[in-house]
N, C-alpha and C positions, 0 to 999 in steps of 0.2 A: 504494500500499499504507499502510496506517496503521500506525505503530509507538506502541508504548507502554514508556517507561521512568519506572517507577515510583518515585518516593521513598517508600519506608517509614518510618514513625514509629512507634518502639516506646512501647508503654504502658507507662510506668513511672511508681513513686508515690516513686522514689528523690528524697531531697533532699540538699544539700550546701551547701559554703562556696562562696565565688565563684570564679568559674574561674580557672585560673591557667595560664601557656605550660607547654610540654614542652621541658627542657633536657637537653641532654647525655643522651639516653635515659632520663632520671628524668622521671615524670610525676609534676609536683605535685599536678595533679587527683585522681589515683590517690590519692596520699598523704593528701591532705585529707580525702579522701571514706570513709575506715577509721570502722568503728564509734567512739565515744566510750570505752569502757570495755574493758578488756582482758577476755576470756573464754578461760577454759582449755581444752584440747585436751579434745574430744566424743568421742575413743575412747581404746583402750588405749594411751597412749604414756608410756614413764618416761625421764627423761634419761639416769639410769645413767651420768653422767659429770660430774665437777666443773665443766669449762668449759660443758658443754652445760646445765647446770643454771644457772650463772651467765648464759647467754645468755637464759634465759627470765626471770630476775629481773630482767634488766636492760629487757627486751620489756615487761614489766609497768611496771617504772619510766617508761618511755617514754610509756606510754596515762596515767602521772599527772603526767606533766612540767606544770610551770606557765608555762614558756615554750618558743619554739622552740628555742634553742638547748639547753635540757637535753634535750628530745627527741632534738635529733639527736645530741648527744652520747650517750646512752644506745644509741640505734640502732647508731652508729659502734663503741660498746665491745662491745653484745652481737655486733655481725658479726663483731669483732675474736676475740673468744674462739670462735666456730664455726670461724672459719679456721684458728686454730691446734688446735682439736680434730680436723679432718679432718688437719692436717698432721702433726700430731704426737702424736696420741692415737688413731691410727688408728680412727675413728667415722666414715668413710664407710659402714657398715653398718647405723648407728645411725638408724633411722626418726625420732627426735625431733630428732636435728638438724637433719635435712632440714625436719622440718615446722615448727622455729622460724626456719631461716633463710627461709623462703617467708613467714612471717608476718611477720617482720623487712622482708623484701624488700616486702611490701605498704606496710607504714608508710612505708618510705622512697620509695615510688613507683617500683618497678623490676619491672614486669610480667615481664621474661623471667625474671630470678631466682626470682620467685614460681612461676612455671609450673614452671621447673625442679625446683625443692624438692619442689612440690606432686606431682609427677610421679612421683619417687623415692619419696614416703610412699605414694601409693597401691599402687604396684606393689610395697613390702614387706608394707604393713600394708591389706588392702583393706578393711577395717573403717572406715578412716577417711574414705572416698570420700565420706559423706554431709556429714560435717564441712566438708571440704576444697571440695566442690562448692558449699557454702553460700558460702565467702569467692570462689570463682571467680565466681560468679553475680552475687553481689550487686556484686562490681566491674565486672563485664561491664555490668550494668543501668546503673551509673552513669555509666561512660565512654560507654556507649552516647548517654544523656542529654546528656550533655556534647557528644559529637560531633554530634549531631543540631543544638543550639544554635549550634554554629560554623556548622553547614551552612546552617541557616536564614539566618545573619548572612554568608553568602556566604565565609566565612574557611575555605575547603578544605584548606589545609594542615595547620590546626589541628584541623578535624574528621577528617581520616586519620591524624591521631597518634593521636587518642581511639579510633578503630576499631581503629586495629591493635592497641593493647594491649588492648582489650576482648577482639577476636579470638584473642590469644596467650593469655589468661586462661581463656576458655570458649568452647568449640566445640559446644557441645550445641543451639544455637538458630539459625536461618537470618537473622535481622534484619540482624545487623551485616555479613555478607557482601553480602547484597543492598543495604544502603547503601554499601558500598564500591564494587558493580559500579555504582551511579548516580553515583558521583562520577567513576568513569573513564568512563564511557560518557559522560557531559557534558562530557568532556574530549576526546572522540574517542579514547580509549585502549582501543579497543574488544577489543583481545585480552585486555587484562587484568583488561575488565569482563566478558568472556565466563569467566573464570577464577572470578571471586568467584561470579558469579551461578551457574556449575555448583558451587559449594560450599553456595552456599544451596538450590539444588535439591535436592542429596544428602540433606541433613539434612532437608529438609520434606518428602520421599517417604518417609522412614523412619517418620514421625511422623503417624497419621492425623489427627490434632488441627489439623493444621496446612495443611489443604486448600486456603486462600486464598494462603496464602505459598507452597506448592508451585506453583499455579498461577500466579501472578505472578512467580516465578522463572524458570518454564518458558518463558514468552511473552516476558521480556526476556532470555533467553539465546538464544531463536531469532532475536531481532532482531539481537542482537549475530552470530551465526553470518553472518546474510543480509549483515550490515554486512562482514564480512570476507571473504564470498564462500565460506565454506563452507556451501554450500548442501543439499548430502547430509545434512548433521549436522542442518541445520534443519529437512529434512525428516523426518528419524526422529523429532526431539522434536515437533514440529507434530502429527504421525500419533497419538503418544502423547496431545498434550495435547487433541486434540479427540476423544479417547475421553473423556476427564474432562470436556471441557465441547464436546458436539457443535454446539450454536445458536452459537458465537462466531463473529460475522462478522468481525471482524479477523484473527481466526486463520486462516479459512478463506482470505481473501484472501493472508494472508502465505503458505498452504501454495500457493496457485496461483504466487507470483511465486517461491517457490523451485523448485519444478516448472521454471518455464521458464530460471531461474537454472541449475539443472542442466542445460539441455537437453531437458529432458521436454515439450515443447510440447502435445503431444496433451492429456496428463494436466490441464497448466494449463488449457486449453480446458474440459475435462471438469468442472472442478471450477468455473470461472467461469459456465459453461452451469448448472450444476446451481444455484448461486446466485442466478443472475439468473431461473431458471423459479420457485425458492420466492419471490423479492422480488414477481414478477409477480404471485402470488396473495395477497401481504401487503395490507394497508391503506396506501395510497401515501404517506397523511398520516406514517405512521411511519418512514418512508425516509430516510436522510440524500442530499445532493444527489447524490452522487456512485453513488449506487444507484439513483436516479431516471434520472440519465442513463442508467445501465446498460440498465434496463427498457425504455426508450423505444428506444435503440439495436437493443436485441436484437427488439423488436416491429416495429420499422421494416424490419429486415433481413428479419424472416419475413412481409413485408407486411402484417401486422395494424396497418394506419394508425389504425384509430379508439384503440387500445391505446398506440399510439405517441404519437398527440396528448394522450390523456389523461395519459402519464407527462410528457410535456415542459411540458404546461400547468402541473403541479403543480410542475415543476422552475422556471418562470419567475415563478410566485408566491411560489417559496421566496426566488427570487434574482432580481430584475428586471433586473437589471444585469449578469448572464452572457450574453454575446454568444452561446457555443454553444447555452444552452439556446433561444435566440430562433432562432437558427439552422434548429435542428433542428424547432422547432415550426413553423416556416415551410415546411420540408420538408414534415413532415407533412400541413400544410393543403394544400400543391400536390399531394401525393398522393390528398387528399381532395377537389380541384377546389373547395375552399373558397377562392374568389379573395379576398372580401372579408376574412377573417381574414388571408388570404396576403399583402396589402397593408398590413396594419396590423403585421403582424411584420416586413415588410421596413422598414418605418419606424421602428420600435421599435430593428430590430438596428442598422441606421446610426447611430442617437442611443446606441448603447452603446460605439460606437466601432469599427464595423466594417461591412461590408456584406454582404447574402447574396449569394453567388454561385451563378449557374446554378441557381435553385430545382431539385429535382426531381434534383441529383446525387448526394445521400446524405447520411447523416448523420454525426457524429462525436462 
């Protein structure tokens, strides 16, 4: 069975400062990647409280800060004002307070606090969704780009940290979840990989513009199900996938493998038989080595020896050092009573590291 675990690269145009490590739940990369100038809320929010208003002014001051120390001090004071507003001034029902808390959290690099604040605002003031989504998605894209850079350098823990924060802030696109699935799959943590490929698939299936992402996530999830012996789940998913891409040979081979894994040998044989029948009608030069061998074996077992000889000849041409291909070609020549070529293949098979046993005994 051929498995495919695809590393998806996000197409991003975002740029930012030098990458920084993640420390104590605070992502310096998230903090560094925020827009350089303050933008007021683009939805109907008014502070309506002195401490909340002060926090908004301090947030603006943090954007204008000349040094990192000034910026950090302004953000800490702004957050302190909001904490006091919540605790002492009963401002937990004030959406402006949560909005500025989230904006401050982005500047501090705290993805979890930003998500919590924005979520509360969206529930209270749905008109703020467009404004908030911009902050969420821009940060998602920037962190995703950083994660991929770490991933490509082999710094997997750092990549995972960026992806986790990105997924905390925005869940509307499948790419981050797919990349997380790949990281877990490459570490053989297949249960975790399945969780993230499933998240990716659920998002991609809901958007008709994400067909390729949907297909990739579905196939990767099916592979994970096979690895953890959830063949019934793999069958359901592969059957759905083959409605989308009926000509995908890898998916059909995976389907046959899961039928066998689930104990449905007859169904597996039917899938294999149908594929081999189609391969037999195809241009043999278009088939890979495994499929050429399957065509040859099926033809030989059906006593269509000229077809078997043709398929195995192509296989030997493709890989002259394949002992199995030469062994099977020799048996085809034996069945055809072509003794001259049979002797040549026996000699060649011996040079490949084996010997032809009992010519005419069958193919493998």
